[in-house]
C-alpha positions in Angstrom: 10.5 -30.9 51.9 12.5 -34.3 52.8 15.2 -34.1 50.2 16.8 -37.5 51.6 14.8 -40.2 53.5 16.4 -43.4 55.0 14.0 -46.1 56.5 15.5 -49.2 58.3 18.7 -49.2 55.9 20.7 -52.1 56.3 24.0 -53.1 54.5 25.5 -56.6 55.3 28.5 -58.4 53.8 28.0 -61.9 54.4 27.5 -62.1 58.2 28.8 -58.9 58.7 26.5 -55.9 59.4 27.9 -52.7 58.3 24.9 -50.5 58.7 22.5 -51.5 61.2 19.0 -50.2 60.6 19.6 -46.6 60.1 16.5 -44.3 59.8 16.8 -40.2 59.4 15.6 -37.5 57.0 17.5 -34.5 55.9 15.4 -31.4 54.8 16.1 -29.2 51.6 18.4 -26.7 52.4 20.2 -28.3 55.6 24.1 -28.9 55.6 24.2 -32.5 57.3 26.9 -33.4 59.2 27.7 -37.0 59.4 30.1 -38.1 62.0 31.8 -41.2 63.2 35.0 -43.0 64.2 36.6 -45.2 61.5 34.6 -48.1 60.7 31.2 -46.5 61.8 29.5 -47.0 58.6 29.7 -43.7 57.2 31.2 -44.3 53.8 29.1 -47.4 53.2 25.9 -45.5 54.1 27.0 -42.5 51.8 27.8 -44.9 48.9 24.0 -46.2 49.2 22.7 -42.9 49.1 24.7 -42.2 45.8 23.2 -45.7 44.4 27.2 -47.0 44.4 26.1 -50.0 46.8 23.0 -51.9 46.9 21.0 -51.8 50.0 20.5 -55.2 51.9 17.3 -54.1 53.6 15.4 -50.7 54.1 14.7 -48.0 51.5 16.4 -44.8 50.7 14.6 -41.9 48.9 16.5 -39.0 47.3 14.2 -36.0 46.0 11.3 -38.3 46.3 12.7 -41.0 44.2 13.8 -44.5 45.4 17.5 -45.0 44.8 16.5 -48.9 43.9 13.7 -48.2 41.5 14.8 -44.9 39.7 18.0 -44.6 40.6 19.5 -43.3 37.2 17.3 -40.6 37.3 18.2 -39.5 40.9 21.9 -39.7 40.3 21.8 -37.0 37.7 20.6 -34.5 40.6 23.7 -35.8 42.9 27.2 -34.6 43.0 29.7 -36.5 45.2 33.1 -35.3 46.0 34.8 -38.6 47.3 37.5 -38.8 49.7 39.9 -40.2 47.3 40.8 -37.8 44.7 39.2 -38.9 41.2 40.9 -36.9 38.6 42.9 -37.6 35.4 46.4 -36.4 35.7 46.9 -36.4 31.8 43.9 -33.9 31.3 43.8 -30.2 32.2 41.9 -29.1 34.8 39.4 -27.6 32.3 39.3 -31.0 30.7 38.9 -32.9 33.7 35.5 -30.5 34.6 34.4 -30.9 30.7 34.6 -34.6 31.2 32.5 -35.1 34.6 30.1 -32.8 33.4 29.5 -34.5 30.1 28.5 -37.3 31.8 25.3 -35.7 32.6 24.6 -35.0 29.0 25.9 -31.3 28.7 27.6 -30.5 25.4 28.7 -27.8 23.2 29.0 -24.0 24.7 26.8 -25.1 27.6 29.3 -27.8 28.8 32.1 -25.2 28.0 30.2 -22.3 30.1 29.7 -24.8 33.1 33.1 -25.8 33.2 34.5 -22.3 33.3 32.3 -21.4 36.0 32.9 -24.5 37.9 36.5 -23.8 37.9 35.9 -20.0 38.7 33.9 -20.9 41.8 36.8 -22.8 43.2 39.5 -20.2 42.6 41.2 -22.4 39.5 40.1 -20.6 36.4 43.7 -19.3 36.0 44.9 -23.0 36.0 42.3 -24.2 33.9 45.2 -25.6 31.3 47.3 -27.0 33.9 47.3 -30.4 34.9 46.3 -31.7 38.3 50.1 -33.3 38.6 51.3 -29.8 38.9 48.8 -28.9 41.5 49.2 -28.7 45.3 46.9 -31.1 47.5 44.7 -28.2 48.2 44.2 -27.3 44.8 43.5 -31.0 43.8 40.7 -30.8 46.4 39.2 -27.9 45.0 39.2 -29.3 41.4 37.6 -32.4 42.8 34.7 -30.3 44.1 34.5 -28.4 40.9 33.9 -32.0 38.8 31.3 -32.7 41.3 29.4 -29.3 41.1 29.7 -28.4 37.2 25.9 -30.1 36.6 24.5 -27.9 39.3 23.5 -30.8 41.3 20.4 -30.4 44.1 22.4 -32.6 46.7 26.0 -32.5 47.3 28.0 -35.1 49.0 31.5 -34.4 50.5 33.3 -37.0 52.1 36.3 -35.7 54.0 37.1 -32.9 51.4 39.7 -31.2 53.5 41.9 -34.1 54.6 45.5 -33.0 54.3 45.4 -29.6 53.0 46.6 -26.2 54.0 44.5 -24.0 56.0 44.1 -21.5 53.1 42.7 -24.2 51.1 40.4 -25.5 54.1 39.0 -22.1 54.4 38.3 -21.6 50.5 36.6 -25.0 50.7 34.4 -24.4 53.7 33.4 -21.1 52.3 32.3 -22.3 49.0 30.3 -25.0 50.5 28.4 -22.3 52.4 28.0 -20.5 49.3 26.7 -23.5 47.7 24.0 -24.2 50.3 22.8 -20.5 50.0 22.4 -21.1 46.2 20.1 -23.8 47.2 22.0 -26.9 47.7 21.5 -29.6 50.3 24.6 -31.1 51.7 25.8 -33.9 53.3 29.4 -33.5 55.1 31.7 -36.0 56.6 34.9 -34.6 58.5 37.4 -35.5 61.1 37.3 -31.9 62.0 35.1 -31.0 64.5 35.7 -27.2 64.2 34.5 -27.7 60.5 31.3 -29.2 61.3 30.8 -26.5 64.2 31.2 -24.1 61.6 29.2 -25.0 58.7 26.8 -27.8 59.4 23.0 -26.9 60.4 22.4 -30.5 62.0 24.6 -33.4 62.9 24.3 -37.3 63.1 26.4 -39.4 64.8 27.4 -43.0 63.5 29.0 -45.6 65.5 29.3 -49.5 65.1 27.0 -49.2 62.1 24.1 -47.3 64.0 22.9 -43.9 64.3 23.2 -43.3 68.1 22.5 -39.5 68.1 20.9 -36.6 65.7 19.8 -33.2 66.1 20.8 -29.7 65.7 24.4 -28.7 67.1 22.6 -27.1 70.3 20.4 -30.3 70.6 23.3 -32.3 70.5 25.0 -30.2 73.2 22.2 -30.1 75.5 21.5 -33.9 75.6 25.0 -34.6 77.2 25.2 -31.8 79.5 22.8 -29.3 81.1 25.8 -27.5 82.9 28.1 -24.3 81.5 31.4 -23.6 83.0 32.5 -19.9 83.4 36.0 -19.3 83.7 37.2 -16.1 85.5 40.8 -15.2 85.4 41.6 -12.5 88.0 44.3 -10.1 87.6 46.1 -11.1 90.7 46.3 -14.5 92.3 44.3 -13.7 95.6 42.1 -15.3 97.8 38.5 -15.5 97.6 35.5 -17.1 99.4 33.4 -19.1 97.3 30.5 -19.5 99.6 29.1 -16.3 98.3 29.1 -17.3 94.7 27.8 -20.6 95.5 24.8 -19.0 97.0 23.8 -17.5 93.6 20.8 -19.3 91.8 21.8 -22.0 89.5 25.3 -22.3 90.7 26.4 -26.0 91.2 30.0 -25.9 92.0 33.0 -23.5 92.3 36.8 -24.4 91.9 39.6 -21.9 92.5 43.3 -22.4 91.7 46.2 -20.0 90.9 44.1 -17.0 89.8 41.5 -18.8 88.1 37.9 -19.3 89.3 35.7 -22.1 87.3 32.0 -22.0 88.1 29.5 -24.6 86.9 26.2 -23.1 86.6 22.8 -24.8 84.9 22.4 -23.5 81.3 18.9 -22.4 81.9 19.3 -20.0 84.8 20.6 -16.5 83.7 22.8 -15.5 86.6 26.1 -14.2 84.6 25.4 -10.4 85.8 25.0 -11.7 89.2 28.4 -13.4 89.0 30.2 -10.4 87.7 28.5 -8.2 90.3 29.9 -10.7 92.9 33.0 -10.0 92.0 33.0 -6.1 91.4 31.2 -6.1 95.0 34.3 -7.4 96.6 36.6 -5.3 94.6 38.2 -8.4 92.9 39.8 -7.4 89.8 38.8 -9.5 86.6 41.4 -10.0 83.9 39.3 -12.4 81.7 35.7 -14.1 81.7 34.6 -17.0 79.6 31.4 -18.8 79.1 32.6 -22.5 78.1 29.6 -24.4 76.9 30.1 -28.2 75.7 31.5 -28.5 72.1 30.9 -31.1 69.5 34.2 -33.2 70.8 32.6 -33.3 74.2 29.3 -34.7 72.7 31.1 -36.9 70.4 33.2 -38.1 73.3 30.3 -38.8 75.4 28.2 -40.6 72.9 31.1 -43.1 71.6 33.9 -43.1 74.5 36.5 -42.3 71.9 37.7 -39.4 69.8 36.6 -39.0 65.9 40.3 -40.4 65.0 40.1 -43.3 66.7 
């Protein structure tokens, strides 16, 4: 089932086109990572999906409803965790969650139960009566998430939810996102941290200069930029080896030797790992470590955009 569907979506500010004809679908149950350097159009696109910005051209459907024709009904099924923390410092954590959940029509004992459940989910129930002004950055981020999920949205959008926080809070947030997904939520996730996207996302879209320039699973994107794996062999001793025998193995394209390290480039589709190890053992060359390095999302991003995510 298509939970989110974009058809040739354009957003203009005067003559400037911030989003340029973006088309893609997000299926039910996916964690969709949206990547792009600053100014790529990610936040603009997210704001249109949430109904916070009008669409200049094209259509956006969320859960089968048009964001232009039935946005009020659709918004009740969305949860947005903005990059800028949206909390009231004069309210307690519990009161913050109650306030935001109450905007969706909940009241009485159900509202109380939902607020407590959301706080427990993000590990802040013991801080329910404390105000955000006393919280660390990581705790504020977690409270931000509690406010967005208390009404049990079917689609959750998280825009840079781990910026500037400690590793413990980051891990807690990532685990919470995976659990929300396991319970049935479809998630859109933007981040400047490639390792986060690698860890939790099932599909990734890459934006640059307002366009969606690539989309697919992590493996599909990695395969799109390179069909080569690099096998790195660290020897126990710095010794001379003849590379001709390695180059003769099927699938090997290049071999490099330097200071006790042998780097072997090989086509991904050729299963030759055992033959490479056998070559070293037959020659009585002792191996300290062997590692199979495949392209990562950072490699993909650099290849597609020519710059790093933080540029």
